[in-house]
C-alpha positions in Angstrom: -11.6 15.7 -17.6 -9.9 14.5 -20.4 -10.9 10.6 -22.0 -7.7 8.9 -22.7 -7.2 6.0 -25.6 -4.2 3.4 -24.3 -3.5 0.9 -27.1 -1.0 -2.2 -26.0 0.2 -3.8 -29.5 1.2 -7.2 -27.6 2.6 -10.3 -29.5 -0.8 -12.3 -29.0 -3.2 -9.9 -28.7 -4.1 -6.0 -28.9 -5.2 -4.3 -26.5 -7.7 -0.8 -26.3 -8.6 0.9 -23.3 -10.6 4.2 -23.1 -11.0 5.8 -20.4 -12.1 9.0 -18.8 -10.5 11.1 -16.3 -10.1 13.7 -13.8 -8.3 15.0 -11.0 -11.6 14.4 -8.2 -11.9 10.7 -9.0 -11.0 7.3 -9.7 -10.4 6.7 -13.4 -13.7 5.7 -15.1 -13.6 2.9 -18.2 -15.7 3.6 -21.1 -14.6 0.9 -23.3 -12.8 -2.0 -23.3 -11.6 -4.3 -26.9 -9.2 -7.3 -27.1 -7.9 -8.3 -30.3 -6.3 -11.8 -30.9 -3.9 -10.5 -33.8 -1.7 -13.3 -33.1 1.3 -11.5 -34.3 3.8 -13.8 -33.9 2.1 -16.4 -35.8 4.6 -17.9 -38.3 7.6 -15.4 -37.9 8.5 -14.9 -33.9 11.6 -16.8 -34.1 12.6 -15.8 -37.7 12.5 -11.9 -36.4 9.9 -10.7 -39.3 6.0 -9.9 -39.1 4.3 -12.8 -41.5 2.4 -11.1 -44.3 -1.1 -12.4 -42.8 0.0 -11.5 -38.7 0.7 -7.9 -40.5 -2.9 -7.9 -42.0 -4.3 -8.3 -39.2 -2.1 -6.4 -37.1 -3.6 -3.3 -39.1 -7.5 -4.1 -39.4 -7.0 -4.3 -35.4 -5.6 -0.8 -35.0 -8.5 0.4 -37.9 -10.4 -0.5 -35.6 -9.3 0.7 -32.3 -9.1 4.3 -34.7 -12.7 3.9 -35.4 -13.8 3.0 -31.5 -11.5 6.4 -30.7 -13.2 8.5 -33.1 -16.7 7.2 -32.1 -16.1 8.0 -28.0 -14.2 11.3 -29.0 -11.0 10.7 -27.5 -8.6 13.8 -26.7 -5.3 11.7 -26.0 -3.9 8.5 -27.1 -1.5 6.5 -26.6 -0.2 3.6 -28.2 3.1 1.3 -27.2 4.6 -1.3 -28.9 6.2 -4.4 -27.4 8.2 -7.2 -28.6 6.8 -8.8 -31.6 7.2 -5.6 -33.3 10.5 -4.7 -31.6 12.2 -7.7 -32.4 10.8 -7.9 -35.8 12.8 -6.3 -39.2 10.1 -5.2 -40.5 8.5 -3.9 -37.4 9.2 0.0 -37.9 7.3 0.2 -41.5 4.3 -1.9 -39.9 4.2 1.4 -37.2 4.3 3.7 -40.6 1.7 2.1 -41.9 -0.1 2.6 -38.8 0.8 5.9 -39.3 -0.2 6.3 -42.3 -3.5 4.3 -42.5 -4.8 5.8 -38.7 -2.9 9.0 -37.6 -2.7 6.6 -34.2 1.3 7.2 -33.2 3.2 4.3 -32.1 6.1 4.1 -29.6 8.3 0.7 -29.6 9.2 0.1 -26.0 12.5 -2.1 -25.1 12.0 -4.9 -22.4 13.4 -2.2 -19.0 10.7 0.2 -20.5 7.9 -2.7 -20.5 8.5 -4.0 -17.3 9.0 -0.4 -15.8 5.0 -0.2 -17.0 4.3 -3.6 -16.0 4.8 -2.3 -12.1 2.9 0.8 -12.2 0.2 -0.8 -13.4 0.1 -3.8 -10.9 1.4 -1.7 -7.9 -2.3 -0.1 -8.3 -4.1 -3.2 -7.2 -1.8 -5.9 -6.0 -1.5 -5.3 -1.9 2.7 -4.8 -2.1 4.6 -3.9 1.3 7.6 -3.3 2.1 8.8 -7.4 1.7 10.3 -7.3 -1.7 8.0 -9.4 -4.1 8.0 -10.8 -7.8 5.8 -9.7 -10.6 5.6 -11.7 -13.2 4.3 -11.1 -17.0 4.1 -13.5 -19.6 3.7 -12.3 -23.2 4.4 -13.9 -26.5 7.1 -12.5 -27.2 9.0 -11.4 -24.2 8.4 -12.7 -20.5 8.8 -9.3 -18.1 10.1 -10.2 -14.2 10.2 -7.8 -11.6 11.3 -7.6 -8.1 9.4 -4.9 -5.8 8.0 -3.6 -3.1 5.3 -0.8 -2.7 7.4 2.3 -3.5 10.4 1.4 -6.0 11.5 -2.0 -8.3 14.4 -3.1 -6.9 15.1 -5.3 -10.2 13.8 -6.0 -13.4 14.3 -7.3 -16.7 12.8 -8.6 -19.8 13.7 -12.3 -21.4 12.7 -13.3 -25.2 10.5 -16.6 -23.2 7.3 -15.7 -24.6 5.0 -18.4 -24.2 4.3 -17.8 -28.3 8.3 -18.5 -28.7 8.7 -20.8 -26.9 6.3 -22.4 -28.1 7.1 -22.2 -32.0 10.4 -23.4 -30.4 10.1 -26.2 -27.8 6.0 -27.3 -27.8 6.3 -30.7 -31.0 4.3 -33.2 -29.9 0.9 -33.5 -28.8 0.8 -34.0 -25.3 4.0 -31.9 -24.9 6.3 -34.9 -24.4 9.0 -35.4 -21.6 12.1 -34.3 -23.9 10.4 -30.8 -25.4 9.9 -30.0 -21.7 13.2 -31.0 -20.6 14.7 -29.2 -23.8 12.5 -26.2 -22.4 13.6 -26.4 -18.8 16.8 -26.7 -20.5 16.7 -23.3 -21.5 15.2 -21.6 -18.8 18.0 -23.1 -16.7 20.4 -21.5 -18.9 19.1 -17.9 -19.4 17.6 -17.4 -16.1 20.4 -17.1 -13.9 20.2 -13.9 -13.5 16.9 -13.8 -11.8 17.5 -16.5 -9.7 20.7 -15.2 -8.0 18.8 -12.1 -7.5 16.0 -13.5 -6.0 18.0 -16.0 -4.2 19.2 -11.9 -3.1 15.8 -10.3 -2.5 13.9 -13.6 -1.2 10.7 -12.9 -2.2 7.8 -14.6 -1.2 4.8 -14.1 -3.7 4.5 -14.0 -7.1 1.9 -11.3 -9.0 1.1 -12.5 -12.5 0.2 -9.8 -14.8 -3.1 -10.6 -16.4 -2.2 -13.1 -19.2 -1.6 -16.5 -18.8 -3.0 -16.1 -15.1 -6.6 -14.5 -15.8 -6.3 -18.4 -17.5 -5.1 -20.4 -14.7 -7.8 -18.5 -12.4 -10.6 -19.3 -14.5 -9.8 -22.9 -15.1 -9.3 -23.0 -10.5 -12.0 -21.4 -10.5 -14.8 -23.4 -12.5 -12.7 -26.4 -11.3 -12.2 -25.9 -7.6 -15.3 -23.3 -6.8 -17.6 -23.4 -9.5 -20.6 -22.7 -7.2 -19.1 -19.5 -5.9 -20.1 -16.0 -6.6 -17.0 -14.5 -9.1 -14.6 -12.2 -7.0 -14.5 -9.4 -9.3 -11.3 -7.9 -7.9 -8.5 -7.0 -10.3 -6.6 -8.7 -7.7 -7.1 -12.2 -6.9 -5.3 -14.8 -4.6 -4.5 -17.5 -6.7 -4.2 -21.5 -4.7 -0.9 -22.7 -5.5 -1.9 -26.1 -4.8 -4.4 -26.0 -6.9 -3.0 -24.2 -9.5 0.0 -27.5 -9.8 -2.9 -29.8 -10.1 -4.1 -27.5 -12.7 -1.2 -27.1 -14.7 -0.5 -31.1 -14.5 -3.5 -31.5 -16.3 -2.5 -29.1 -18.6 0.4 -30.8 -19.6 -1.0 -34.1 -19.9 -3.7 -33.2 -21.7 -4.1 -33.1 -26.1 -4.9 -29.9 -28.1 -8.7 -31.4 -28.6 -8.7 -31.6 -24.9 -7.6 -28.6 -24.2 -10.2 -27.1 -26.5 -12.9 -28.1 -25.0 -12.1 -27.0 -21.7 -14.6 -24.4 -20.2 -12.1 -20.9 -19.2 -9.9 -21.7 -21.6 -10.1 -19.0 -24.7 -8.8 -20.3 -27.8 -5.9 -18.2 -28.1 -4.6 -19.9 -25.0 -5.5 -23.7 -26.1 -1.4 -24.2 -26.6 0.2 -21.5 -25.3 -1.4 -22.5 -22.0 1.3 -25.7 -21.6 4.1 -23.3 -22.0 2.7 -20.6 -19.4 2.3 -23.5 -17.6 5.3 -25.2 -17.0 7.1 -21.8 -16.8 5.6 -20.7 -14.1 5.5 -24.1 -12.3 9.5 -23.5 -12.9 9.8 -20.5 -11.5 8.5 -21.4 -8.5 10.0 -24.6 -7.8 13.5 -22.3 -8.3 13.0 -19.3 -6.3 10.3 -20.6 -3.1 7.8 -19.0 -3.8 5.0 -19.5 -1.4 1.7 -17.7 -2.5 0.6 -16.4 -6.0 -2.0 -13.6 -6.9 -3.6 -12.3 -10.1 -3.0 -9.1 -11.3 -5.7 -7.7 -13.7 -3.8 -5.1 -14.6 -1.1 -5.0 -16.0 0.9 -2.8 -19.1 -2.0 -1.1 -20.8 -2.8 0.6 -17.2 0.4 1.0 -16.0 0.7 3.3 -18.8 -2.5 4.8 -18.3 -1.4 5.6 -14.5 1.9 7.3 -15.7 0.0 9.3 -18.4 -2.6 10.4 -15.0 0.3 11.0 -12.9 2.3 13.0 -15.3 -0.7 15.1 -16.1 -1.3 15.5 -12.0 2.0 17.0 -12.1 0.7 19.2 -14.6 -2.5 20.0 -13.6 -3.5 19.0 -17.7 -6.5 17.1 -16.3 -9.8 19.9 -16.2 
């Protein structure tokens, strides 16, 4: 048996997953920790990690390092995504983390990020031979993967994450028609390849990978099924009609109104507006007929890739 820690250094949040694994059973979670670092705040569209965000990021990894030592982890895998790979001081941040905590961070590109998201999502989502579209809305980038159960058919990472787009296009409260139209025009200009690939492969189901889609599901559940038992499965259907109604409410609401919505965490109070507009855009442009939330994403993809490699080398015992 091995104890593995996976760290996902995202633009909005840093995630830690500590898991016990062995060759004879499914992984067992030991510890999960998520910290809202907001690494892109103040600098995401300037190509730099702002000093305040830099400090928050270092403190978060130091906290993770304490948990890793406490739980006597044997293998640590940490990956950094858009905010760090696009920042002029990103490599310095990684070096600083290594010097302070001993944790080695791998900076991954957008294609690699999309591949790992696929590996996480396919473990829980019911993907068959017909192509589906996976979408992961991060703070700095959004990944799209067209795939079936056996392979990736096409993938790409676009610099249209919620924090980046909010900083560029969300200038009024509620968001104005002008801001919305400018954002939509930006998507028209930049997502042509995605739309062409969707035309070729004809995915009918959108699988939303964690993040904003967890918020959509939570808001919908609280409004439309408040008396129902909460589904604990890591993959859950999201009713499209309810999603569109919820997206309309989000788009027309003020910051203060969203801040008071049960189920909407502080980190996403503003970014969820951009995320909802982006998701509606994808649904309308691609002819998507159904939507599913996958709680599994990049960090689970890293974990399952590690397990696959360990299985091949018989390195779990």
